[in-house]
C-alpha positions as CSV (number, residue, x, y, z in Angstrom):
1,M,179.0,60.3,13.0
2,N,179.0,56.7,14.1
3,Q,175.2,55.9,14.4
4,K,173.9,52.8,16.1
5,I,170.5,51.2,16.3
6,E,170.8,50.8,20.0
7,N,170.8,54.6,20.4
8,L,167.4,55.0,18.8
9,Q,164.5,56.1,21.0
10,L,161.8,53.9,19.7
11,D,159.1,55.4,22.0
12,K,159.1,58.6,19.8
13,H,155.6,59.4,18.6
14,L,153.4,62.2,17.3
15,K,152.0,64.0,20.3
16,N,149.0,65.3,18.4
17,N,147.6,62.7,16.0
18,K,144.8,65.1,14.9
19,A,147.4,67.3,13.3
20,Y,148.9,64.5,11.4
21,K,146.9,64.9,8.2
22,K,147.3,68.6,8.2
23,E,151.1,68.3,8.6
24,L,151.3,65.5,6.0
25,K,149.4,67.6,3.4
26,K,151.7,70.6,4.0
27,L,154.9,68.5,3.7
28,Q,153.6,66.7,0.6
29,L,153.1,70.1,-1.1
30,E,156.7,71.0,-0.3
31,M,157.8,67.7,-1.7
32,L,155.8,68.3,-4.9
33,N,157.4,71.7,-5.2
34,I,160.9,70.2,-4.9
35,Q,160.1,67.5,-7.5
36,Q,159.1,70.2,-10.0
37,F,162.1,72.4,-9.2
38,L,164.5,69.5,-9.6
39,F,162.9,68.5,-12.9
40,Q,163.3,72.1,-14.2
41,N,166.9,72.1,-13.1
42,N,167.9,68.7,-14.3
43,I,168.8,67.3,-10.9
44,G,167.9,63.7,-9.9
45,I,166.9,62.3,-6.6
46,I,167.7,58.8,-5.4
47,I,166.0,57.8,-2.1
48,A,167.0,54.4,-0.6
49,F,165.0,52.6,2.1
50,E,166.3,49.8,4.3
51,G,165.1,48.5,7.7
52,M,163.7,45.5,9.5
53,D,160.8,43.6,8.0
54,A,157.5,45.3,8.7
55,A,159.2,48.5,9.7
56,G,156.9,50.6,7.6
57,K,159.0,51.3,4.5
58,G,156.1,50.8,2.1
59,G,153.8,53.1,4.1
60,A,156.5,55.8,4.2
61,I,157.1,55.6,0.5
62,K,153.4,55.8,-0.2
63,R,153.1,59.1,1.8
64,L,156.3,60.5,0.3
65,T,155.0,60.0,-3.3
66,E,151.2,60.4,-2.7
67,R,150.9,63.9,-4.2
68,L,153.9,63.8,-6.6
69,D,153.5,63.9,-10.4
70,P,153.5,60.1,-11.1
71,R,155.3,60.6,-14.4
72,G,158.3,61.9,-12.4
73,F,159.1,59.0,-10.1
74,V,159.6,55.3,-10.1
75,V,159.6,52.9,-7.1
76,H,161.8,49.9,-7.4
77,P,161.0,46.9,-5.1
78,I,164.2,45.0,-4.9
79,A,164.3,41.3,-4.5
80,A,167.0,38.7,-4.7
81,P,169.1,38.9,-8.0
82,K,168.0,36.8,-10.9
83,E,170.4,34.0,-12.1
84,H,171.6,36.1,-15.1
85,E,172.3,39.0,-12.8
86,L,174.6,36.9,-10.7
87,R,177.0,36.9,-13.7
88,H,177.7,40.6,-13.2
89,N,179.1,42.8,-10.4
90,H,176.4,43.1,-7.7
91,L,175.9,46.8,-8.5
92,Q,175.2,46.3,-12.2
93,R,171.4,45.7,-11.7
94,F,171.1,49.0,-9.8
95,W,172.9,51.0,-12.4
96,R,170.1,50.0,-14.8
97,K,167.4,51.3,-12.5
98,L,168.8,54.7,-11.7
99,P,166.5,57.6,-12.6
100,M,167.3,60.2,-15.3
101,R,168.4,63.6,-14.0
102,G,165.2,65.5,-13.2
103,S,163.4,62.4,-12.0
104,I,163.1,60.5,-8.7
105,G,164.1,56.9,-8.1
106,I,163.0,55.3,-4.9
107,F,164.4,51.9,-3.9
108,D,162.5,49.7,-1.5
109,R,165.6,47.6,-0.5
110,T,168.8,48.5,-2.1
111,W,172.4,47.7,-3.1
112,Y,173.1,47.3,0.6
113,G,171.8,43.7,0.3
114,R,175.4,42.7,-0.3
115,V,176.3,43.7,3.3
116,L,173.0,42.7,4.9
117,V,171.2,39.6,3.7
118,E,174.0,38.3,1.5
119,R,176.5,38.7,4.3
120,I,174.2,37.0,6.9
121,E,172.9,34.2,4.7
122,G,176.3,33.4,3.2
123,F,175.4,34.4,-0.4
124,A,178.5,36.5,-0.5
125,T,182.0,35.5,0.7
126,K,183.6,37.6,3.5
127,D,186.0,39.0,1.0
128,E,183.0,40.1,-1.3
129,W,180.9,41.8,1.4
130,T,183.9,43.4,3.2
131,R,185.1,45.1,0.0
132,A,181.5,46.1,-0.9
133,Y,181.6,49.0,1.5
134,D,184.2,50.7,-0.6
135,E,182.5,49.7,-3.8
136,I,179.2,51.2,-2.6
137,N,180.9,54.4,-1.4
138,Q,182.5,54.9,-4.8
139,F,179.2,54.1,-6.6
140,E,177.4,56.7,-4.5
141,K,180.1,59.3,-4.9
142,V,179.9,59.0,-8.7
143,L,176.2,59.8,-8.4
144,T,176.4,62.7,-6.0
145,D,179.2,64.3,-8.0
146,D,176.9,64.2,-11.1
147,R,173.8,66.2,-10.1
148,Y,172.1,63.5,-8.1
149,I,170.8,64.0,-4.5
150,L,171.1,60.7,-2.5
151,I,169.3,60.0,0.7
152,K,169.4,56.7,2.6
153,F,166.8,55.8,5.2
154,W,166.9,53.0,7.8
155,I,163.5,52.6,9.5
156,H,163.7,50.7,12.7
157,I,161.2,49.1,15.0
158,S,161.4,47.0,18.2
159,K,161.3,43.3,18.1
160,D,158.0,43.3,20.0
161,E,156.5,45.8,17.5
162,Q,157.6,43.6,14.6
163,L,155.9,40.6,16.1
164,A,152.7,42.5,16.6
165,R,152.7,43.7,13.0
166,F,153.5,40.1,11.8
167,K,150.4,38.8,13.7
168,A,148.2,41.6,12.4
169,R,149.2,40.8,8.8
170,E,148.3,37.1,9.3
171,T,144.6,38.0,9.7
172,D,144.4,41.1,7.5
173,P,143.0,40.2,4.0
174,Y,144.7,43.3,2.6
175,K,148.1,42.6,4.1
176,Y,148.5,38.9,4.5
177,W,150.5,38.7,1.3
178,K,153.2,40.9,2.9
179,L,154.1,38.1,5.4
180,T,156.4,35.3,4.2
181,D,158.3,32.4,5.6
182,E,161.4,34.4,4.9
183,D,160.2,37.2,7.3
184,W,160.0,34.7,10.1
185,R,163.5,33.3,9.3
186,N,164.9,36.8,9.3
187,R,163.4,37.5,12.7
188,D,165.3,34.6,14.1
189,K,168.5,36.4,13.0
190,W,167.6,39.8,14.4
191,D,170.8,40.3,16.3
192,L,172.9,39.5,13.2
193,Y,170.9,42.1,11.2
194,V,171.5,44.7,13.9
195,K,175.2,44.1,13.9
196,A,175.3,44.2,10.1
197,A,173.3,47.5,10.0
198,D,175.6,49.1,12.6
199,D,178.6,48.1,10.4
200,L,177.1,49.6,7.3
201,F,176.3,52.9,9.1
202,K,179.9,53.0,10.3
203,F,181.4,52.5,6.9
204,T,179.0,54.1,4.5
205,D,177.5,57.1,6.4
206,K,179.0,59.9,4.3
207,K,178.3,63.6,4.0
208,N,177.4,63.2,0.3
209,A,175.2,60.2,1.0
210,P,174.0,60.3,4.6
211,W,172.2,57.5,6.5
212,I,169.1,58.8,8.3
213,L,167.8,56.5,11.0
214,I,164.1,56.7,11.7
215,E,162.3,55.5,14.8
216,G,159.4,53.5,13.3
217,N,157.3,52.1,16.2
218,D,154.8,55.0,15.5
219,K,154.1,54.7,11.8
220,K,152.7,58.3,11.5
221,Y,155.8,59.7,13.3
222,A,158.0,57.8,10.9
223,R,156.2,59.0,7.8
224,I,156.4,62.6,8.9
225,R,160.1,62.3,9.7
226,V,160.8,60.8,6.3
227,L,159.1,63.7,4.5
228,K,160.8,66.3,6.7
229,E,164.3,64.8,6.3
230,T,163.9,64.4,2.6
231,I,162.8,68.0,2.2
232,E,165.5,69.3,4.5
233,H,168.3,67.4,2.7
234,C,167.0,68.5,-0.8
235,E,166.9,72.1,0.3
236,H,170.5,71.9,1.6
237,E,171.8,70.3,-1.6
238,I,169.9,72.8,-3.8
239,E,171.5,75.6,-1.9
240,R,174.9,73.9,-2.2
241,L,174.5,73.9,-5.9
242,G,174.0,77.7,-5.8
243,L,170.3,77.5,-6.7
244,K,167.3,79.1,-5.0
245,L,164.3,77.0,-4.4
246,T,160.9,78.4,-5.2
247,K,158.6,78.3,-2.1
248,P,155.3,76.5,-2.4
249,E,153.5,79.7,-1.3
250,E,154.8,81.5,-4.5
251,I,153.3,78.7,-6.6
252,L,149.9,79.1,-4.9
253,L,149.9,82.8,-5.4
254,K,150.5,82.3,-9.2
255,I,147.6,79.8,-9.3
256,K,145.3,82.2,-7.6
């Protein structure tokens, strides 16, 4: 399916905010159950997050992992490659960060930097970033053929919502560090990022490694969607492997 950012309905929101915490807690229990099941069955999960600056990736990751066993997951914040990393293929630094089977690896920014920021800023030649689509597809196919579940999220917000979040960060003592000069420069290239994102959906949205586009103007809506989509995809992959997922209710009965 050829997904496009322009088709997103960014006005989506939770109709009942009072039910948010109850729904969040329920989904987090399901996610904890999946984490334990996959650990017992030696299956790894890789969850990739991309999106515009201030789209809410960090908040979604926090809620996704909030009730998980902290020994069983790692969050990798991805920045620009170090000088020594530039001597290797662009995927090499991600190979070193992949989780063991039975664990969860979460990437806040990913190997898609080659076809996003590196493409737009000229850090990669056209030949390098155009061939990267095939390189990435092969990289992801190797993983999903080898008992890994791979989910890729793009969280998107409107340009007006981004500006509002930038301004809020400027005056928030707990969030001001999140706002950098680079964020403002990226904002000036908004349309280029949208075009690059649409291209990567076109060339790398595969059945084994799907892109899931999340409307992020309502942070709570986006967090719930990320949890729901992660759970649904994991359940589907577990069934495809011929396994039967234990339900959270069964665990609660054992505890009682």
